Structures are given as C-alpha cells and as structure tokens.
Backbone as CSV, one residue per row, in Angstrom:
resi,resn,N_x,N_y,N_z,CA_x,CA_y,CA_z,C_x,C_y,C_z
1,UNK,160.145,-6.997,70.773,160.385,-7.578,69.592,159.741,-8.954,69.193
2,UNK,160.848,-9.510,70.303,160.951,-11.313,70.325,158.992,-11.835,70.666
3,UNK,158.418,-11.550,71.135,157.310,-11.524,71.196,156.066,-11.760,70.605
4,UNK,156.343,-10.701,69.902,155.636,-10.505,68.233,155.513,-11.435,67.511
5,UNK,157.224,-11.513,67.130,157.096,-12.607,66.711,156.966,-14.608,67.039
6,UNK,156.789,-14.908,67.878,156.278,-15.732,69.042,154.513,-15.494,68.279
7,UNK,154.157,-14.481,68.631,152.355,-14.556,68.363,152.070,-14.798,66.847
8,UNK,153.565,-14.432,65.837,152.794,-14.840,65.162,153.051,-16.217,63.923
9,UNK,154.500,-16.583,65.398,153.784,-17.380,64.582,153.374,-19.147,64.591
10,UNK,152.643,-18.616,66.334,151.023,-19.492,67.068,150.261,-19.070,65.922
11,UNK,149.862,-17.928,65.359,148.430,-17.944,64.386,148.954,-18.403,62.968
12,UNK,150.297,-18.004,61.832,150.183,-19.131,61.357,150.950,-20.800,61.360
13,UNK,150.886,-20.775,62.426,150.656,-22.701,63.195,149.594,-22.979,62.878
14,UNK,148.484,-22.414,63.548,147.158,-22.960,63.914,146.278,-22.620,62.554
15,UNK,146.381,-21.353,61.537,145.660,-22.031,60.849,146.191,-22.854,59.630
16,UNK,147.556,-23.134,59.382,147.710,-24.443,59.481,148.016,-25.608,59.223
17,UNK,147.233,-25.658,60.412,146.123,-27.071,61.089,144.779,-27.126,61.022
18,UNK,144.540,-25.766,60.799,143.036,-25.567,60.223,142.487,-26.106,58.820
19,UNK,143.899,-25.700,57.754,143.791,-26.580,56.405,142.852,-27.683,56.606
20,UNK,144.358,-28.430,57.221,143.967,-29.894,56.906,143.061,-31.128,58.089
21,UNK,142.313,-30.162,58.591,140.995,-31.034,59.659,140.520,-31.313,58.371
22,UNK,139.620,-32.454,58.135,138.081,-32.702,56.716,137.198,-32.401,57.243
23,UNK,136.767,-32.217,55.969,135.464,-31.212,56.015,134.659,-32.628,56.727
24,UNK,133.072,-32.219,57.245,131.742,-32.570,58.379,130.885,-32.438,56.435
25,UNK,130.219,-33.640,56.481,128.898,-33.563,55.702,128.195,-33.731,55.962
26,UNK,126.603,-33.045,55.915,125.426,-34.742,55.931,125.350,-34.662,55.162
27,UNK,124.626,-36.513,54.856,123.578,-37.101,54.556,124.297,-36.400,52.937
28,UNK,125.680,-36.963,52.576,126.089,-37.305,51.892,126.801,-35.747,50.943
29,UNK,126.191,-34.537,51.674,127.049,-33.635,50.705,127.587,-32.552,52.326
30,UNK,128.590,-32.464,51.521,129.390,-30.944,51.920,128.790,-29.788,51.978
31,UNK,127.785,-29.237,53.339,127.575,-27.859,53.810,127.963,-26.899,52.948
32,UNK,129.058,-26.825,52.929,130.492,-25.074,53.041,130.145,-26.024,51.036
33,UNK,130.661,-27.014,50.040,130.602,-26.564,48.897,128.993,-26.188,48.998
34,UNK,127.971,-26.849,49.641,126.734,-26.105,48.473,126.065,-24.908,48.933
35,UNK,127.102,-24.165,49.573,127.489,-23.096,49.887,126.060,-22.867,50.779
36,UNK,126.327,-23.502,51.524,125.546,-23.340,52.761,125.804,-22.779,53.620
37,UNK,124.997,-21.935,55.096,125.826,-21.365,55.891,126.187,-22.727,56.818
38,UNK,127.007,-22.789,57.470,128.213,-23.728,58.303,126.755,-23.617,59.729
39,UNK,126.641,-23.010,59.934,125.107,-23.394,61.102,124.074,-23.772,60.578
40,UNK,123.822,-23.320,59.547,122.366,-25.072,59.380,123.009,-25.995,58.525
41,UNK,123.810,-26.851,58.334,123.909,-27.789,58.098,122.434,-28.711,57.376
42,UNK,121.278,-28.794,58.042,121.003,-29.612,56.870,120.397,-28.925,56.221
43,UNK,119.925,-27.723,55.995,119.195,-27.090,54.759,119.611,-27.560,53.544
44,UNK,120.514,-27.604,53.149,120.586,-27.683,51.374,120.383,-29.890,51.292
45,UNK,120.273,-30.382,52.477,120.384,-31.624,52.934,118.608,-31.821,52.543
46,UNK,117.587,-30.925,52.283,116.329,-31.484,51.829,116.544,-30.615,50.685
47,UNK,114.656,-31.545,49.827,114.887,-31.738,47.860,114.185,-30.408,47.712
48,UNK,115.016,-29.944,47.116,114.807,-28.602,46.132,112.917,-28.222,46.177
49,UNK,112.178,-29.541,45.641,110.866,-29.474,46.230,109.975,-30.227,46.073
50,UNK,109.156,-29.855,47.190,108.177,-31.270,47.696,106.852,-31.620,47.076
51,UNK,105.994,-32.662,46.291,105.663,-33.242,45.767,104.105,-32.934,46.832
52,UNK,103.381,-32.556,46.196,102.075,-31.922,46.848,101.196,-34.229,47.072
53,UNK,101.077,-34.622,48.202,100.020,-35.689,47.667,98.358,-34.975,47.312
54,UNK,98.310,-35.901,46.685,96.674,-35.639,45.269,95.660,-36.491,46.771
55,UNK,94.319,-35.552,46.692,94.077,-35.752,47.355,92.964,-36.898,46.466
56,UNK,92.578,-37.810,48.025,91.197,-39.261,47.281,90.457,-39.050,46.604
57,UNK,90.435,-39.582,45.658,88.815,-39.308,44.540,87.952,-40.278,45.751
58,UNK,86.698,-39.904,46.199,85.803,-40.098,46.732,84.451,-41.472,45.841
59,UNK,84.366,-42.062,46.148,83.924,-42.820,45.733,82.574,-43.243,45.880
60,UNK,81.965,-42.510,46.674,80.788,-43.253,46.686,80.217,-42.408,44.824
61,UNK,78.974,-43.664,45.133,78.147,-43.145,43.951,77.504,-41.618,43.609
62,UNK,77.734,-41.495,42.554,76.316,-39.809,42.714,76.248,-40.002,41.658
63,UNK,75.347,-38.525,41.323,74.032,-38.898,39.443,73.998,-37.843,39.906
64,UNK,74.239,-36.834,38.807,72.965,-35.810,39.079,72.775,-35.382,37.200
65,UNK,71.988,-34.624,36.850,71.568,-34.054,35.575,72.020,-34.043,34.625
66,UNK,72.289,-34.522,33.308,72.867,-34.715,32.351,72.535,-33.641,31.126
67,UNK,72.014,-31.498,31.967,71.162,-31.111,30.862,69.997,-30.581,30.932
68,UNK,69.324,-30.877,31.668,67.503,-31.145,31.376,67.759,-31.417,32.639
69,UNK,66.944,-30.448,33.269,65.940,-31.152,35.182,65.366,-32.367,34.486
70,UNK,65.543,-33.357,35.630,65.192,-34.561,35.968,64.975,-34.541,36.847
71,UNK,63.336,-35.598,36.453,61.797,-35.921,37.012,62.622,-36.994,37.576
72,UNK,62.565,-37.292,39.461,62.643,-38.402,41.016,61.843,-39.314,40.878
73,UNK,60.966,-40.439,40.222,60.408,-41.039,40.565,59.244,-41.774,41.965
74,UNK,59.207,-42.068,42.262,58.347,-43.427,42.899,58.648,-44.421,42.811
75,UNK,59.492,-44.983,41.431,59.176,-45.967,40.499,59.936,-46.216,38.896
76,UNK,60.872,-47.231,39.215,61.163,-47.630,37.374,60.309,-47.426,36.696
77,UNK,60.251,-45.973,36.428,58.903,-46.094,35.181,58.331,-44.291,34.725
78,UNK,58.225,-44.149,34.334,57.401,-43.234,33.709,56.128,-43.065,33.864
79,UNK,55.755,-44.278,34.407,54.259,-44.449,34.947,53.743,-44.058,36.189
80,UNK,55.698,-43.594,37.362,54.824,-43.680,38.729,55.317,-42.046,38.518
81,UNK,54.900,-41.518,39.830,54.929,-40.718,40.434,55.693,-39.052,40.998
82,UNK,56.044,-38.382,40.102,56.358,-37.634,40.260,57.119,-36.847,42.369
83,UNK,57.865,-36.841,42.707,58.550,-36.928,43.711,58.967,-35.421,43.932
84,UNK,60.630,-35.537,42.917,61.268,-33.957,43.582,61.483,-34.300,42.163
85,UNK,61.893,-33.008,41.991,62.642,-32.340,40.579,64.091,-32.284,40.529
86,UNK,65.247,-32.843,40.152,66.679,-32.297,40.203,67.178,-32.406,39.210
87,UNK,67.605,-30.138,39.506,68.008,-29.712,38.627,69.440,-29.764,38.142
88,UNK,69.737,-29.441,37.173,71.922,-29.140,36.612,72.554,-28.868,37.548
89,UNK,73.280,-29.514,37.906,74.012,-29.705,38.764,74.312,-29.955,40.845
90,UNK,72.685,-30.236,40.803,71.952,-31.675,42.288,72.603,-32.551,41.955
91,UNK,73.223,-33.190,42.515,73.926,-34.254,42.751,72.904,-35.225,43.472
92,UNK,73.196,-36.844,43.667,71.578,-37.072,44.286,73.172,-38.853,44.531
93,UNK,72.929,-38.693,45.994,73.758,-40.433,45.616,73.166,-42.063,45.609
94,UNK,73.318,-42.278,45.087,73.247,-43.667,44.334,73.912,-44.332,45.618
95,UNK,72.322,-45.441,45.618,72.373,-46.240,46.427,70.815,-47.538,45.867
96,UNK,71.162,-47.758,44.441,70.467,-49.333,43.696,70.415,-48.819,42.620
97,UNK,70.094,-50.314,41.666,69.962,-49.653,40.088,69.336,-50.574,40.169
98,UNK,68.111,-50.719,38.818,67.159,-51.218,38.347,68.236,-52.948,37.681
99,UNK,67.961,-54.118,37.654,68.756,-55.370,37.212,69.129,-54.675,35.997
100,UNK,69.011,-53.963,34.805,69.000,-53.754,33.036,69.974,-52.676,33.489
101,UNK,70.211,-51.286,34.511,70.866,-50.944,35.417,70.165,-49.085,34.345
102,UNK,68.621,-49.656,33.512,68.845,-48.559,33.263,68.002,-47.463,34.057
103,UNK,68.204,-47.598,35.879,66.860,-46.221,36.529,68.508,-46.468,37.325
104,UNK,68.976,-45.606,38.037,69.200,-45.428,39.627,67.987,-45.064,40.297
105,UNK,68.705,-45.681,41.580,67.381,-45.806,42.953,69.065,-44.524,43.577
106,UNK,68.130,-43.197,44.064,69.192,-42.597,45.005,68.173,-42.371,46.012
107,UNK,69.184,-40.815,46.739,68.843,-40.889,47.896,68.003,-38.922,47.726
108,UNK,67.026,-39.392,48.120,66.679,-38.105,47.973,67.426,-36.111,48.578
109,UNK,67.982,-35.422,47.272,69.338,-34.554,48.557,67.720,-33.769,49.054
110,UNK,66.506,-33.454,48.867,66.347,-32.040,49.541,64.972,-32.816,50.968
111,UNK,65.418,-34.307,50.890,64.091,-34.672,52.122,65.435,-36.349,52.919
112,UNK,65.839,-36.021,54.077,66.224,-37.051,54.598,65.516,-38.565,55.029
113,UNK,66.227,-39.069,54.638,65.433,-40.895,54.771,64.209,-40.205,53.690
114,UNK,64.522,-39.980,52.924,63.259,-40.120,51.342,64.345,-40.410,49.956
115,UNK,63.660,-41.673,49.341,64.714,-42.274,48.297,63.461,-42.271,47.310
116,UNK,64.181,-42.064,45.845,63.886,-41.601,44.566,65.028,-42.622,42.780
117,UNK,63.834,-42.499,42.240,64.337,-43.460,41.032,64.947,-42.177,40.105
118,UNK,66.300,-42.338,39.416,65.721,-41.725,37.999,66.810,-41.814,37.156
119,UNK,65.887,-42.058,36.153,66.858,-42.665,34.533,68.240,-41.816,34.649
120,UNK,68.748,-43.768,34.285,70.273,-43.221,34.026,70.760,-42.817,32.631
121,UNK,69.743,-42.666,31.500,69.702,-42.191,30.794,70.415,-40.925,30.310
122,UNK,69.655,-39.810,31.510,70.053,-38.941,31.566,70.703,-38.297,32.563
123,UNK,71.663,-38.899,32.224,72.482,-38.282,34.458,74.424,-38.582,34.173
124,UNK,74.795,-37.255,34.781,76.530,-37.674,34.926,75.980,-38.939,35.554
125,UNK,77.554,-39.113,35.996,77.444,-40.372,37.351,79.309,-40.060,37.280
126,UNK,79.485,-39.979,38.633,80.425,-40.146,39.213,81.046,-41.661,40.650
127,UNK,82.025,-41.681,41.066,82.501,-42.171,41.894,83.037,-43.829,41.175
128,UNK,81.617,-45.016,42.845,83.219,-46.880,42.173,81.181,-47.121,42.023
129,UNK,81.010,-46.916,41.107,78.961,-47.542,40.118,79.407,-49.175,40.293
130,UNK,80.590,-49.929,40.511,80.756,-51.421,40.508,79.904,-52.079,41.687
131,UNK,80.385,-51.432,42.948,79.646,-51.621,44.511,77.864,-51.447,43.471
132,UNK,76.879,-50.786,43.520,75.884,-50.791,43.293,74.622,-51.437,43.565
133,UNK,74.558,-51.658,44.254,73.493,-53.448,44.544,71.928,-52.712,43.731
134,UNK,71.146,-54.221,43.700,69.618,-54.200,42.811,69.120,-53.934,43.843
135,UNK,68.666,-52.975,43.769,67.221,-52.042,44.209,66.028,-53.108,44.472
136,UNK,65.476,-53.044,45.539,63.927,-53.909,45.761,63.015,-52.987,44.835
137,UNK,62.770,-52.940,43.373,62.008,-52.218,42.905,59.837,-52.477,43.163
138,UNK,59.379,-50.905,43.786,58.074,-51.338,44.008,57.051,-51.756,43.332
139,UNK,56.101,-52.832,43.152,54.766,-53.402,43.241,54.339,-52.735,42.025
140,UNK,54.057,-52.599,40.974,52.942,-51.881,40.524,51.788,-51.268,40.987
141,UNK,51.787,-50.825,40.778,49.880,-50.224,41.195,49.507,-50.680,40.358
142,UNK,47.871,-51.972,40.285,47.706,-51.913,39.067,45.876,-50.825,40.412
143,UNK,45.637,-50.944,38.950,44.477,-49.252,39.241,43.361,-50.181,38.537
144,UNK,42.612,-49.621,39.495,40.449,-50.831,39.512,40.325,-50.961,37.459
145,UNK,40.146,-51.780,36.900,39.812,-51.440,35.580,37.988,-51.296,35.560
146,UNK,38.186,-50.040,35.216,36.927,-48.998,35.067,35.418,-50.227,34.755
147,UNK,34.623,-50.317,35.166,34.160,-51.748,35.270,32.670,-50.539,34.199
148,UNK,32.236,-51.271,33.518,30.841,-50.351,32.627,30.102,-50.888,33.206
149,UNK,29.053,-49.526,33.543,28.140,-49.225,33.732,26.602,-50.382,32.864
150,UNK,26.288,-51.402,34.150,25.903,-51.339,33.516,24.278,-51.341,32.937
151,UNK,23.916,-52.656,31.370,22.883,-51.764,30.585,21.887,-52.095,31.090
152,UNK,21.068,-51.363,31.223,18.888,-51.134,32.151,18.581,-50.021,31.322
153,UNK,17.347,-50.682,31.505,16.095,-49.780,31.356,15.636,-49.005,31.845
154,UNK,16.764,-47.533,31.018,16.027,-46.055,32.101,14.530,-45.547,32.055
155,UNK,13.989,-45.618,30.980,12.265,-44.499,30.587,11.832,-45.717,30.119
156,UNK,10.510,-46.476,30.133,9.584,-46.129,29.968,7.950,-46.215,29.789
157,UNK,7.355,-45.237,28.454,6.522,-44.929,28.587,5.098,-46.642,27.669
158,UNK,3.761,-46.255,28.070,2.972,-47.506,27.507,1.708,-46.391,27.576
159,UNK,0.632,-47.304,26.218,-0.340,-46.085,26.005,-0.915,-47.585,24.843
160,UNK,-2.716,-47.372,24.943,-3.164,-48.173,24.679,-4.291,-47.634,24.118
161,UNK,-4.769,-47.264,22.730,-5.280,-47.199,21.828,-6.451,-48.613,20.935
162,UNK,-8.235,-47.790,20.894,-8.401,-47.002,21.642,-8.215,-46.687,23.164
163,UNK,-8.684,-45.893,23.857,-8.354,-45.739,25.823,-10.086,-45.462,25.391
164,UNK,-10.760,-45.521,25.428,-11.859,-45.284,24.927,-12.738,-46.613,24.016
165,UNK,-13.924,-47.544,25.337,-14.594,-48.131,23.899,-16.290,-47.600,24.625
166,UNK,-16.705,-47.747,23.384,-18.468,-47.190,23.938,-19.102,-47.832,22.898
167,UNK,-19.630,-49.104,23.751,-21.124,-50.092,22.729,-22.397,-50.103,22.935
168,UNK,-23.149,-50.330,22.768,-24.626,-49.826,23.239,-24.829,-51.337,23.187
169,UNK,-25.012,-51.301,24.967,-25.345,-53.148,25.383,-24.291,-54.155,25.272
170,UNK,-23.105,-53.453,25.538,-22.193,-54.423,25.525,-21.973,-55.335,23.903
171,UNK,-22.919,-55.180,23.294,-22.996,-56.533,22.209,-22.796,-56.437,21.497
172,UNK,-22.249,-56.814,20.793,-21.682,-57.012,19.315,-19.960,-56.760,19.033
173,UNK,-19.451,-57.610,17.796,-18.043,-57.350,17.386,-17.058,-56.124,17.477
174,UNK,-16.334,-55.907,18.072,-15.300,-54.381,18.815,-14.048,-54.600,17.700
175,UNK,-13.450,-53.739,17.121,-12.039,-54.081,16.653,-11.032,-54.070,17.676
176,UNK,-9.233,-55.090,17.656,-8.562,-55.219,18.434,-7.811,-53.567,18.175
177,UNK,-7.768,-53.667,20.265,-6.616,-52.632,20.541,-5.710,-52.860,21.122
178,UNK,-4.671,-51.989,20.529,-3.149,-51.832,20.451,-2.451,-50.861,21.937
179,UNK,-1.402,-52.402,22.454,-1.169,-51.133,23.235,0.797,-50.936,22.493
180,UNK,1.000,-50.412,23.124,2.274,-49.276,22.054,3.209,-49.347,23.642
181,UNK,4.137,-49.353,23.535,5.256,-48.802,24.964,6.887,-47.938,23.906
182,UNK,7.436,-47.285,24.389,8.743,-46.563,24.161,9.637,-47.399,25.031
183,UNK,10.779,-48.540,25.180,11.959,-47.913,25.740,12.837,-48.355,25.687
184,UNK,13.581,-47.503,26.688,14.580,-46.722,26.366,16.103,-47.084,27.712
185,UNK,17.130,-47.574,26.428,18.058,-48.364,28.192,18.863,-47.098,27.041
186,UNK,20.697,-47.887,28.473,21.497,-47.060,28.389,22.675,-47.655,27.403
187,UNK,21.858,-48.671,26.870,23.007,-49.337,25.912,23.117,-50.316,25.650
188,UNK,23.349,-51.220,24.401,23.167,-52.260,23.471,23.048,-53.160,24.372
189,UNK,21.308,-54.495,24.544,21.059,-54.692,25.034,20.125,-55.218,24.191
190,UNK,19.680,-56.930,25.291,18.109,-57.462,23.951,17.263,-57.795,24.071
191,UNK,15.680,-58.088,25.145,16.020,-57.564,25.979,13.955,-58.712,25.472
192,UNK,13.295,-59.097,26.375,12.152,-59.903,26.041,11.633,-59.080,27.270
193,UNK,10.181,-59.089,26.734,8.926,-57.949,26.614,7.528,-58.485,26.972
194,UNK,6.497,-58.500,27.588,5.335,-58.710,26.731,4.329,-58.197,27.883
195,UNK,3.315,-57.460,28.259,1.804,-56.797,27.932,0.926,-57.659,28.582
196,UNK,0.253,-57.725,30.357,-1.079,-57.700,30.331,-1.585,-56.807,31.079
197,UNK,-2.811,-57.949,30.997,-3.723,-56.924,31.041,-5.400,-57.193,32.082
198,UNK,-5.906,-56.978,32.403,-6.233,-57.018,33.284,-7.931,-58.094,32.745
199,UNK,-8.136,-57.701,31.759,-9.262,-58.505,31.113,-8.946,-59.610,30.131
200,UNK,-7.028,-59.707,29.295,-7.214,-60.890,29.259,-5.542,-61.477,29.661
201,UNK,-5.207,-60.710,30.924,-3.666,-61.965,31.450,-3.580,-61.634,30.410
202,UNK,-2.043,-62.222,30.372,-0.900,-62.060,29.450,-0.792,-62.787,28.185
203,UNK,0.454,-61.186,27.621,0.092,-61.286,25.738,1.338,-62.499,25.563
204,UNK,1.808,-63.043,24.804,2.774,-63.328,24.536,3.805,-62.538,24.235
205,UNK,4.830,-63.078,24.443,6.807,-62.768,24.962,7.110,-62.066,23.255
206,UNK,7.725,-60.987,23.281,8.851,-60.906,22.791,9.800,-60.121,22.539
207,UNK,10.666,-60.399,21.719,12.008,-60.190,22.276,12.189,-59.030,21.018
208,UNK,13.502,-57.387,21.402,13.737,-56.698,21.267,15.119,-55.726,21.303
209,UNK,16.272,-55.619,20.382,17.109,-56.320,20.162,18.181,-54.364,20.232
210,UNK,18.859,-53.443,20.821,19.202,-52.659,21.218,20.597,-52.535,21.017
211,UNK,21.280,-52.232,19.950,22.712,-51.898,19.424,23.758,-50.944,20.043
212,UNK,22.678,-49.431,20.854,23.263,-48.761,21.806,22.660,-48.368,22.084
213,UNK,22.830,-47.299,22.632,21.448,-46.659,23.833,20.515,-45.398,22.736
214,UNK,19.853,-45.524,23.575,18.571,-44.275,22.312,17.208,-46.327,23.262
215,UNK,15.819,-45.017,22.095,15.145,-46.251,22.653,14.576,-46.454,21.008
216,UNK,13.334,-47.358,21.287,12.818,-48.710,20.293,10.743,-48.178,20.707
217,UNK,10.719,-48.685,20.185,8.989,-48.522,20.560,8.509,-50.084,19.568
218,UNK,7.985,-50.027,20.789,7.077,-51.403,20.750,5.546,-52.194,20.683
219,UNK,5.252,-53.314,20.169,3.580,-53.083,20.544,3.361,-54.295,20.563
220,UNK,1.296,-54.806,21.070,1.302,-55.448,20.566,-0.608,-55.511,20.850
221,UNK,-0.791,-56.557,20.545,-2.855,-56.019,20.297,-4.074,-57.134,20.883
222,UNK,-4.819,-56.689,21.823,-5.276,-57.688,22.425,-6.762,-56.959,21.674
223,UNK,-7.596,-57.985,22.353,-8.923,-57.833,21.954,-10.189,-57.883,22.991
224,UNK,-10.213,-56.519,24.139,-10.778,-57.395,25.428,-12.383,-56.438,25.276
225,UNK,-12.863,-57.719,26.043,-13.867,-58.683,26.461,-14.787,-57.700,26.954
226,UNK,-16.243,-57.377,25.690,-17.059,-55.720,25.916,-17.777,-56.234,27.595
227,UNK,-17.124,-55.328,28.855,-17.573,-55.412,30.007,-17.550,-54.455,30.815
228,UNK,-18.510,-53.609,30.949,-18.475,-52.376,31.447,-17.597,-52.110,32.188
229,UNK,-15.917,-50.942,32.115,-15.509,-50.910,33.173,-14.580,-50.072,32.916
230,UNK,-12.928,-50.151,34.234,-12.183,-48.988,33.586,-10.832,-50.675,34.126
231,UNK,-9.766,-50.992,33.473,-9.188,-51.010,33.221,-7.272,-51.218,33.117
232,UNK,-6.455,-51.588,33.204,-5.236,-51.194,32.420,-4.217,-52.874,31.744
233,UNK,-3.511,-51.437,31.819,-2.708,-53.211,30.418,-1.175,-52.439,30.966
234,UNK,-0.293,-53.183,31.777,1.598,-53.283,31.856,2.162,-53.887,30.762
235,UNK,3.691,-52.609,31.073,4.136,-53.337,30.519,5.551,-55.008,31.775
236,UNK,5.844,-55.506,30.785,6.907,-56.376,32.048,7.802,-56.178,30.823
237,UNK,9.214,-56.362,31.188,10.210,-56.633,30.965,11.440,-57.738,32.345
238,UNK,11.659,-59.044,31.940,12.166,-59.638,31.349,13.832,-58.804,32.776
239,UNK,13.858,-59.360,33.595,14.520,-59.056,34.698,14.978,-57.530,34.710
240,UNK,13.930,-56.858,34.990,14.427,-55.169,34.917,13.181,-54.828,35.579
241,UNK,13.864,-53.455,36.418,12.059,-52.872,37.383,11.891,-52.075,36.865
242,UNK,11.290,-51.211,36.452,9.639,-49.932,35.421,9.367,-49.520,37.368
243,UNK,9.641,-49.675,37.764,9.020,-49.024,39.111,9.462,-47.829,39.190
244,UNK,8.801,-46.578,39.496,8.225,-45.215,39.145,8.849,-44.457,37.930
245,UNK,8.472,-45.752,36.785,7.875,-45.727,34.891,6.701,-45.222,34.696
246,UNK,6.644,-44.648,34.209,5.446,-45.305,33.144,4.705,-46.415,32.672
247,UNK,4.950,-47.469,33.343,4.343,-49.354,32.362,3.498,-49.251,31.877
248,UNK,2.073,-48.380,33.090,0.899,-49.059,33.491,0.510,-48.124,32.242
249,UNK,-1.177,-48.047,31.088,-1.363,-47.547,30.870,-3.444,-48.109,30.558
250,UNK,-3.822,-46.777,31.367,-5.985,-47.462,31.289,-7.191,-47.334,29.837
251,UNK,-7.675,-47.918,30.376,-8.755,-48.570,29.186,-10.349,-47.967,28.896
252,UNK,-11.148,-47.023,29.060,-12.516,-47.584,29.768,-13.560,-47.983,28.716
253,UNK,-14.648,-48.780,29.008,-15.880,-49.179,28.031,-16.525,-49.307,28.637
254,UNK,-17.637,-48.482,27.963,-18.834,-47.782,28.037,-19.933,-48.673,27.113
255,UNK,-20.987,-48.516,27.802,-22.278,-49.837,27.091,-23.686,-48.673,27.158
C-alpha cells in the first residue's frame, strides 16, 4: 500500500514538471497551438497557397492573317509574284520590314530557308516588333518595253496601161502610158517612191502618206519611144526592200 502511494506521488510530480516546460515553436509558430501534429512541426510553416510562376511570353515577332487568306509575295508590293498563301491561324516569323512598316518580311512557314513578304495591313502580330530590322528590298524587275514592230511595206502590185502598144511602121504620135501601183503597209508612215522604165529611165519621185496600216494607190505616166520590143516598168520605194513582191510590170510595142 505504501509503495502504491509512492508511485502515485511520482506520477503527479512528473505531470507538474511537464506543464512548466517551454513550448517549441517553428518560425515563430507554435505547432500545437495551430493544431498541427507534434510529429510534423514544419507543416504549418508553409503558406496556405503558393502563387504559380507565370510563363514568359515569347518575344519572337510573329504575324498571321487577320481574317482572310493572305498572299506572301516575292517582294513588298502587289506587283510581285505570289510564293505561298497563308491561311487564318497560320503564323510566320517576322524577320524584317519596309521603311514605312507597310510590309513584313517573314520566314516561309512551308519551306525552310525561304522568305516572302506580306502586307502588314492584313495581319495580326505578336511578340517584340520594336527590334524588327529593315529588310533589303529586292530590285524591281523591269520587264523589257515592247518595241513596236517597224512599219514597213508589206505588199505591192504594179501594172501598166496599155500593156500592148501597136503602131504601124512605129511612126506617129501615141498616147502616154500609165503606171499604177498599190502599196500596202503595216502602220502609219510617209514614203517616197518612183518608177523606172527600160525605155525612159527613172521617173520623178513622189511622196505618199499612210495614216495607219492599209493600202494606197499611186500612179505616174510616161510616153515610151516607139521601138518594137517588150519592156519593163518597176516600182522603187526609198528604204524598203520589195524583193518577192509584185513590183514589176511589162508592156509590149509592136509595129
């Protein structure tokens, strides 16, 4: 009985001592006061929520069509050929611009190492546009100016009237003969022409003006000497080659 009293007194003494021990704190927080388990004193030291670290926004400048398919051209202008078409939702990295900023020079998203130009007015952009450099604008392709075809004589025909002259004894006066010609050109031009005859030589030169492509009739006259034979008359036009055309006519004198 005495021993039991001693044990009881020992237990009471230990409880009194335990109540006087200082409490343990973690980072200024009493875990027991916060309701935490004594076996995990650090649990209440963590904040209730941890703010997520925001993802960094890409600074790469990008462009995409703002509603309609967009032509990506070989140069900054609608006169340049179309290399590829960007559809809404497709993006292209911007690598340059025109001095006025009206056109973007972008990487062709469909072909590595290839570039093309898109109109800035029809794009949505993102990223750092402040660092976009000026791009070298390709030289304008100058197509050769079509040289109008030279205006030339395209056809002639010559006739002489009468083409048969018969005079008994080759004596007596005769009426002059008429040389007629039709000249055709492929455009407006002013020509100088003359006729030559085997008997009379060169006849006087004349001018004829064409207001456009077409044909003009010209003529001249001469009186051949009455010498029996067959002779030629020929048309000549300054600066024109009439080879292969009907530029010669004949007449015959009989006695």
